Backbone as a printed PyTorch tensor [residue, N CA C, xyz], in Angstrom:
tensor([[[-12.0690,   5.6530,  45.2200],
         [-10.8500,   6.2900,  45.6950],
         [ -9.6810,   5.9590,  44.7720]],

        [[ -9.6120,   4.7290,  44.3280],
         [ -8.5170,   4.3160,  43.4590],
         [ -8.6050,   5.0050,  42.0970]],

        [[ -9.8200,   5.2450,  41.6310],
         [ -9.9950,   5.9390,  40.3510],
         [ -9.4590,   7.3630,  40.4130]],

        [[ -9.6790,   8.0320,  41.5360],
         [ -9.1790,   9.4040,  41.6800],
         [ -7.6510,   9.4250,  41.6710]],

        [[ -7.0300,   8.4110,  42.2540],
         [ -5.5720,   8.3210,  42.2420],
         [ -5.0710,   8.1540,  40.8180]],

        [[ -5.7150,   7.2660,  40.0660],
         [ -5.3210,   7.0710,  38.6730],
         [ -5.5580,   8.3280,  37.8500]],

        [[ -6.6630,   9.0040,  38.0980],
         [ -6.9520,  10.2420,  37.3780],
         [ -5.8800,  11.2970,  37.6680]],

        [[ -5.4850,  11.4160,  38.9180],
         [ -4.4450,  12.3880,  39.2810],
         [ -3.1060,  12.0140,  38.6480]],

        [[ -2.7680,  10.7390,  38.6340],
         [ -1.5020,  10.3150,  38.0240],
         [ -1.5050,  10.5590,  36.5210]],

        [[ -2.6280,  10.3030,  35.8760],
         [ -2.7300,  10.5620,  34.4410],
         [ -2.6290,  12.0520,  34.1630]],

        [[ -3.2590,  12.8670,  34.9910],
         [ -3.1950,  14.3240,  34.8090],
         [ -1.7660,  14.8340,  35.0050]],

        [[ -1.0680,  14.3390,  36.0260],
         [  0.3270,  14.7400,  36.2260],
         [  1.1940,  14.3080,  35.0490]],

        [[  0.9670,  13.1120,  34.5330],
         [  1.7310,  12.6430,  33.3800],
         [  1.4620,  13.5290,  32.1600]],

        [[  0.2140,  13.9250,  31.9650],
         [ -0.1250,  14.8060,  30.8420],
         [  0.5120,  16.1790,  31.0080]],

        [[  0.5540,  16.6780,  32.2420],
         [  1.1790,  17.9770,  32.5050],
         [  2.6660,  17.9220,  32.1860]],

        [[  3.3460,  16.8760,  32.6620],
         [  4.7800,  16.7620,  32.3940],
         [  5.0570,  16.4840,  30.9190]],

        [[  4.1890,  15.7220,  30.2470],
         [  4.3790,  15.4530,  28.8270],
         [  4.2400,  16.7270,  28.0000]],

        [[  3.2600,  17.5530,  28.3090],
         [  3.1000,  18.7940,  27.5520],
         [  4.2220,  19.7800,  27.8610]],

        [[  4.7340,  19.7520,  29.0850],
         [  5.8810,  20.5910,  29.4110],
         [  7.1170,  20.1160,  28.6550]],

        [[  7.2910,  18.8020,  28.5730],
         [  8.4030,  18.2490,  27.8030],
         [  8.2750,  18.5620,  26.3200]],

        [[  7.0470,  18.5150,  25.8010],
         [  6.8270,  18.8580,  24.3940],
         [  7.1860,  20.3180,  24.1340]],

        [[  6.8190,  21.1950,  25.0420],
         [  7.1620,  22.6150,  24.8860],
         [  8.6780,  22.8010,  24.8940]],

        [[  9.3690,  22.0860,  25.7730],
         [ 10.8300,  22.1580,  25.8130],
         [ 11.4280,  21.6510,  24.5110]],

        [[ 10.8980,  20.5490,  24.0050],
         [ 11.3830,  19.9990,  22.7350],
         [ 11.1940,  20.9990,  21.6060]],

        [[ 10.0140,  21.5940,  21.4960],
         [  9.7540,  22.5490,  20.4320],
         [ 10.6080,  23.8030,  20.5870]],

        [[ 10.9290,  24.1710,  21.8190],
         [ 11.7670,  25.3430,  22.0400],
         [ 13.1960,  25.0650,  21.5940]],

        [[ 13.6970,  23.8540,  21.8680],
         [ 15.0890,  23.5270,  21.5640],
         [ 15.2900,  22.9860,  20.1550]],

        [[ 14.2270,  22.5820,  19.4860],
         [ 14.3400,  21.9900,  18.1610],
         [ 14.7740,  23.0430,  17.1500]],

        [[ 15.6960,  22.6650,  16.2900],
         [ 16.1420,  23.5640,  15.2400],
         [ 17.3950,  24.3160,  15.6450]],

        [[ 17.8890,  25.0850,  14.7380],
         [ 19.1100,  25.8480,  14.9750],
         [ 18.8310,  27.3230,  15.1150]],

        [[ 19.8930,  28.1130,  14.8740],
         [ 19.7550,  29.5590,  14.9980],
         [ 18.9740,  30.1650,  13.8270]],

        [[ 18.9380,  29.4400,  12.7220],
         [ 18.2680,  29.9780,  11.5360],
         [ 16.7740,  30.1940,  11.7490]],

        [[ 16.1420,  29.2640,  12.4460],
         [ 14.6870,  29.3870,  12.6450],
         [ 14.3580,  29.7500,  14.0880]],

        [[ 15.1920,  30.5870,  14.6880],
         [ 14.9980,  30.9800,  16.0850],
         [ 13.6760,  31.7170,  16.2860]],

        [[ 13.3230,  32.5570,  15.3330],
         [ 12.0880,  33.3360,  15.4670],
         [ 10.9860,  32.8190,  14.5520]],

        [[ 11.0470,  31.5370,  14.2550],
         [ 10.0530,  30.9360,  13.3640],
         [  8.6750,  30.9600,  14.0100]],

        [[  7.6590,  31.4370,  13.2760],
         [  6.2950,  31.4540,  13.8480],
         [  5.7600,  30.0570,  14.1220]],

        [[  6.1260,  29.0810,  13.2870],
         [  5.6470,  27.7070,  13.4920],
         [  6.1900,  27.1460,  14.7990]],

        [[  7.4550,  27.4060,  15.0820],
         [  8.0870,  26.9370,  16.3160],
         [  7.4220,  27.5840,  17.5260]],

        [[  7.1610,  28.8670,  17.4510],
         [  6.5310,  29.5870,  18.5590],
         [  5.0930,  29.1110,  18.7740]],

        [[  4.3860,  28.8320,  17.6790],
         [  3.0010,  28.3630,  17.7950],
         [  2.9240,  27.0020,  18.4620]],

        [[  3.8280,  26.0960,  18.0840],
         [  3.8260,  24.7610,  18.6970],
         [  4.1410,  24.8340,  20.1840]],

        [[  5.1390,  25.6560,  20.5170],
         [  5.5230,  25.7800,  21.9260],
         [  4.3890,  26.4130,  22.7310]],

        [[  3.7540,  27.4350,  22.1870],
         [  2.6510,  28.0900,  22.8910],
         [  1.4740,  27.1420,  23.0620]],

        [[  1.2050,  26.3190,  22.0520],
         [  0.1160,  25.3560,  22.1450],
         [  0.3990,  24.3110,  23.2230]],

        [[  1.6420,  23.8380,  23.2850],
         [  2.0100,  22.8580,  24.3090],
         [  1.8870,  23.4560,  25.7150]],

        [[  2.2960,  24.7000,  25.8740],
         [  2.1770,  25.3520,  27.1830],
         [  0.7110,  25.6290,  27.5320]],

        [[ -0.1020,  25.9390,  26.5330],
         [ -1.5310,  26.1420,  26.7830],
         [ -2.1900,  24.8350,  27.2320]],

        [[ -1.7990,  23.7060,  26.6170],
         [ -2.3160,  22.4080,  27.0550],
         [ -1.8970,  22.1210,  28.4910]],

        [[ -0.6620,  22.4890,  28.8420],
         [ -0.1910,  22.2660,  30.2150],
         [ -1.0480,  23.0520,  31.2040]],

        [[ -1.3580,  24.2790,  30.8800],
         [ -2.2060,  25.0880,  31.7530],
         [ -3.6060,  24.4830,  31.8480]],

        [[ -4.1280,  24.0340,  30.7130],
         [ -5.4430,  23.4050,  30.7150],
         [ -5.4770,  22.1340,  31.5610]],

        [[ -4.4410,  21.2960,  31.4420],
         [ -4.3740,  20.0810,  32.2570],
         [ -4.2540,  20.4130,  33.7390]],

        [[ -3.5060,  21.4610,  34.0730],
         [ -3.3570,  21.8560,  35.4770],
         [ -4.6880,  22.3320,  36.0550]],

        [[ -5.4170,  23.1220,  35.2880],
         [ -6.7220,  23.5990,  35.7450],
         [ -7.6870,  22.4250,  35.8880]],

        [[ -7.6540,  21.4990,  34.9280],
         [ -8.5150,  20.3170,  35.0010],
         [ -8.1970,  19.4830,  36.2380]],

        [[ -6.9230,  19.3010,  36.5450],
         [ -6.5380,  18.5520,  37.7410],
         [ -7.0490,  19.2490,  38.9950]],

        [[ -6.9070,  20.5640,  39.0620],
         [ -7.3660,  21.3210,  40.2230],
         [ -8.8800,  21.1930,  40.3970]],

        [[ -9.6220,  21.2960,  39.3040],
         [-11.0790,  21.1720,  39.3670],
         [-11.4730,  19.7620,  39.7990]],

        [[-10.7820,  18.7530,  39.2780],
         [-11.0840,  17.3680,  39.6680],
         [-10.8130,  17.1370,  41.1530]],

        [[ -9.7580,  17.7300,  41.6790],
         [ -9.4670,  17.6020,  43.1120],
         [-10.5640,  18.2750,  43.9300]],

        [[-11.0020,  19.4500,  43.5120],
         [-12.0740,  20.1360,  44.2350],
         [-13.3850,  19.3570,  44.1820]],

        [[-13.7230,  18.8270,  43.0160],
         [-14.9610,  18.0490,  42.8770],
         [-14.8630,  16.7660,  43.7010]],

        [[-13.7220,  16.1060,  43.6620],
         [-13.5320,  14.8930,  44.4580],
         [-13.6490,  15.1600,  45.9460]],

        [[-13.1430,  16.2900,  46.3820],
         [-13.2490,  16.6560,  47.8050],
         [-14.7050,  16.9610,  48.1630]],

        [[-15.3860,  17.6820,  47.2760],
         [-16.7730,  18.0590,  47.5370],
         [-17.6940,  16.8350,  47.5500]],

        [[-17.4370,  15.8500,  46.7050],
         [-18.2630,  14.6460,  46.6430],
         [-17.8780,  13.6060,  47.6950]],

        [[-16.7950,  13.8480,  48.4140],
         [-16.3990,  12.9400,  49.4820],
         [-15.4300,  11.8490,  49.0700]],

        [[-14.9440,  11.9080,  47.8170],
         [-13.9630,  10.9170,  47.3810],
         [-12.5860,  11.1690,  47.9850]],

        [[-12.2640,  12.4170,  48.2380],
         [-10.9670,  12.8050,  48.8000],
         [-11.1790,  13.4050,  50.1810]],

        [[-10.2930,  13.0710,  51.0970],
         [-10.3850,  13.5870,  52.4550],
         [ -9.0720,  14.2380,  52.8370]],

        [[ -9.1330,  15.4360,  53.3920],
         [ -7.8850,  16.0970,  53.7990],
         [ -7.2610,  15.3860,  54.9900]],

        [[ -5.9540,  15.3740,  55.0250],
         [ -5.2160,  14.8060,  56.1460],
         [ -4.2210,  15.8360,  56.6420]],

        [[ -3.6340,  15.5820,  57.7730],
         [ -2.6470,  16.4830,  58.3090],
         [ -3.1030,  17.1000,  59.6010]],

        [[ -2.7420,  18.3370,  59.8180],
         [ -3.0480,  19.0400,  61.0570],
         [ -4.5390,  19.3910,  61.0840]],

        [[ -5.2420,  19.0360,  62.1380],
         [ -6.6710,  19.3920,  62.2350],
         [ -6.8600,  20.9150,  62.2770]],

        [[ -7.9320,  21.3860,  61.7010],
         [ -8.2210,  22.8090,  61.6790],
         [ -8.5520,  23.3090,  63.0770]],

        [[ -8.1070,  24.4900,  63.3880],
         [ -8.4290,  25.1220,  64.6710],
         [ -7.4450,  24.8170,  65.7810]],

        [[ -6.3550,  24.1700,  65.4890],
         [ -5.3560,  23.8890,  66.5440],
         [ -4.0880,  24.6140,  66.2780]]])
């Protein structure tokens, strides 16, 4: 159970780090290189990593639930 918590925290940190990297690449530079292909490629790559990390986190949560590592809490179903 503790491993799944650490895995989720690492995944969230990776998601926020790649989002921050995309923001950095978007804001880096001046008006001269506004439409620079290198700048756009770096930002797109960082956003693609963010999407990949989000999908990986979602799959890990589903697998953890299916294997019994994670248990839903809250309002019971059917009430």
